[in-house]
TORBA-108766 format. One record per atom (N, C-alpha, C): x, y, z; residue in three letters. Coordinates in pm, whole numbers, plus 50000, padded with zeros to 5 digits. Layout:
XYZALA ...
This chain:
500824988050000GLN 500024999949999GLN 500875012650000GLN 500395022749931VAL 501115035349919VAL 500255046249985VAL 500905054450064GLN 500245066350119GLN 500655078550037GLN 499725087350009LEU 499975098849927LEU 499395111449991LEU 500145122249983VAL 499725135050035VAL 499995145749930VAL 498915152149886GLU 499035162849786GLU 499215176449852GLU 499865185149779SER 499995199149828SER 500245207949705SER 500085220649725GLY 500385230449622GLY 499175236549552GLY 497985232149588GLY 496795237849531GLY 496555252149578GLY 495655258749512GLY 495345272549546GLY 494525279149439GLY 494455292149444SER 493725300149347SER 494685308149262SER 494365308549132VAL 495215315349037VAL 494365320748926VAL 494795331448864GLN 494085336948748GLN 494415328948622GLN 493505329048529SER 493755322148403SER 495025326948340SER 495775317548283GLY 497085320548226GLY 498215318548322GLY 497885317148449GLY 498895315348551GLY 499345301048564GLY 500205298448661SER 500805285448682SER 500735281248826SER 500665268348847LEU 500785262148979LEU 501515248948962LEU 502215244849068THR 502845231849071THR 502335224149190THR 501795212249163LEU 501315203649269LEU 502365193449302LEU 502395189249430SER 503345179349474SER 502575167749536SER 503095155849513CYS 502525143649572CYS 503625136249641CYS 503605136549774ALA 504605129449853ALA 504105115349879ALA 504895105549843THR 504515091549860THR 505325084949969THR 504725075150032SER 505395067250134SER 504815053150135SER 505465044250208GLY 505075030250203GLY 505815023150097GLY 505085015250020SER 505735007749911SER 505885016649786SER 507115020549759THR 507365029949649THR 508475024749561THR 508275013849489PRO 509315008649398PRO 509475017649278PRO 510555015549205SER 510855024049092SER 509785022948983SER 509115011848975GLN 508095009748871GLN 506715014248914GLN 506615020649029LEU 505335025349080LEU 504655034648981LEU 503375032448954ARG 502585041248873ARG 501925051848960ARG 502125064248923VAL 501505075648996VAL 500785084148897VAL 499565087848931GLY 498745096148844GLY 498175107948915GLY 497865118148834TRP 497105129448881TRP 495745128848815TRP 494705129548891LEU 493345129048845LEU 492555140248909LEU 491525144748843ARG 490755156148896ARG 489285153948884ARG 488535161148966GLN 487115160148964GLN 486515173848989GLN 485765178748894ALA 485035191248911ALA 483625188148960ALA 482985198049024PRO 481635195849075PRO 480695191148964PRO 479955180648993GLY 478985175348898GLY 479575167448783GLY 480855165048783LYS 481485157748675LYS 482205145348730LYS 482485136448637GLU 483185124048674GLU 484645127148700GLU 485255118548780ARG 486705119648802ARG 487415115448673ARG 488385123148634GLU 489095120648510GLU 490605121248527GLU 491305113548450GLY 492765113548452GLY 493335125948388GLY 494375131248446VAL 495075143048392VAL 496425139048336VAL 497195131948416ALA 498515127848376ALA 498945115948457ALA 499785107348402GLY 500265095748472GLY 501715092948438GLY 502445086948531ILE 503825083748508ILE 504145070248574ILE 504825061848502THR 505335049148552THR 506825049148540THR 507525047448652GLY 508965049448651GLY 509265063848618GLY 510225066048526ASN 510545079448482ASN 510315081648334ASN 509855071548261THR 509825072448117THR 508475070448054THR 507555063848122ILE 506235061348064ILE 505275071748116ILE 504925081048028ILE 504145092648067ILE 502945094247976ILE 501815097548034SER 500575100047957SER 499945112948003SER 499305119847908TYR 498565132047938TYR 497175131447872TYR 496225137147941ALA 494925139147880ALA 495005149447771ALA 494205148047669ASP 494245157647557ASP 494025171947606ASP 493195173947706ALA 492865187147752ALA 494045194747813ALA 495085187547853VAL 496205193947922VAL 497515192447846VAL 497525185547735LYS 498755183847659LYS 499345197147617LYS 500635198647636GLY 501285210947604GLY 501265221247712GLY 500465218847818ARG 500355228247927ARG 500835222548060ARG 500605209848083PHE 500965203548208PHE 502165194248189PHE 502985192948292ILE 504115184048290ILE 504165175948419ILE 504195162848406ILE 504345154348522ILE 505785149448531ILE 506305149048652SER 507705144948672SER 507845138448806SER 508955131348826ARG 509205123948949ARG 510595126949001ARG 510675129349131ASP 511935130249200ASP 512045117849284ASP 512755107749231SER 512805094749295SER 513485095549433SER 514495103949447ALA 515195105249573ALA 514275109949684ALA 513285118049651LYS 512345123549751LYS 511005116549751LYS 510875106349667ASN 509615098949655ASN 508445108349629ASN 508675117949543THR 507685128149517THR 507425129349366THR 506145130849334VAL 505725133049194VAL 505105147049188VAL 505465154249081PHE 504975167849064PHE 504065169048943PHE 503195178748946LEU 502435182348830LEU 502565197448811LEU 503345201348710GLN 503515215348678GLN 502405219248582GLN 501605228948621MET 500465233048542MET 500705247248494MET 500755248648363ASN 501005261848300ASN 499805266148219ASN 499705278948194ASN 498605284548114ASN 497255279048161ASN 497025280048290LEU 495805274648346LEU 494555281548291LEU 493515273348274LYS 492235278148226LYS 491155276248332LYS 490085283548317VAL 488985281948413VAL 488485267648415VAL 488525261048301GLU 488065247248291GLU 488935237548372GLU 490115241848414ASP 490975233348494ASP 490565233348641ASP 489645241548679THR 489205242048818THR 488645228648860THR 489205222948965ALA 488775209849013ALA 489555206149139ALA 489115195649205MET 489875189449308MET 490865179849239MET 492115181349268TYR 493145173049209TYR 493645162749306TYR 493645150049263TYR 494035138749346TYR 495275132349290TYR 496115127649378CYS 497245119449347CYS 496865104949378CYS 497225095749290ALA 496895081849309ALA 498035072849265ALA 498085060449318ALA 499215051749289ALA 498735037349275ALA 499555029849205ARG 499335015749183ARG 500665008249177ARG 500834998049260ASN 501994989449251ASN 501784978349148ASN 502834970949117SER 502724959849027SER 501744949649083SER 501004942848997PRO 501024943948852PRO 500274956248804PRO 500784962248697LEU 500164973648636LEU 499184969248529LEU 498104976548515TYR 497114973448415TYR 496344985948375TYR 495694985248263GLY 494844996148216GLY 495615008348176GLY 494875019248159SER 495425031948117SER 495885040148237SER 496965047348222GLN 497455056048329GLN 496475067748353GLN 495535069848264LEU 494595080848276LEU 493235075948329LEU 493115063348360SER 491875057748410SER 491855057248562SER 490845062848626PRO 490735061948772PRO 490735047648824PRO 490215038348744THR 490115024548787THR 491465017448788THR 492505023648734ALA 493835017848730ALA 494625020248857ALA 494015026948953TYR 494725030649076TYR 494045025049198TYR 494875021349296ASP 494365015349421ASP 494415024749542ASP 495455033249546ASP 495655041749661ASP 495535056349623ASP 494865064049709TRP 494505077849674TRP 494875087449790TRP 495265099549749GLY 495385110349844GLY 494045116649869GLY 494045126749956ARG 492785133249991ARG 492435144749901ARG 493365149049815GLY 493085159149716GLY 493545172849754GLY 493745181449656THR 494075195249677THR 493305203649574THR 492695214249619GLN 491805222049533GLN 492585231849448GLN 492275232449320VAL 492805242049226VAL 491645250149171VAL 491695263249186THR 490655271949140THR 491265282449046THR 490765282948923VAL 491255292248825VAL 490165302548791VAL 490475315048806SER 489515325648780SER 489875332848651SER 488855338648589SER 489065345748463SER 489575359648485SER 
């Protein structure tokens, strides 16, 4: 089992940037899959970005070219750098993880077993 704690959320104007952090503990092997997922009020939870190890990376179409997911293995931390934020990005952002065996899409909420409590991101026009 992996424990995850998100931080870095807040309020920002459209066009601005925020960087979210996900601190992991427990079982954190190098092949651990970590994802960022978000849920806006009245909408389904959706995948934003996912990373397995340091090389297998996926992004949702809505954030490609704007968001960057990365991992600091020494600190057991995964980041989500969010640039050129839009009002549509407003949501609760969750960090999630899955140990081996890996399955499904890195952007699917069903591909993850362990979840953080979330951090709110609010983008104003």
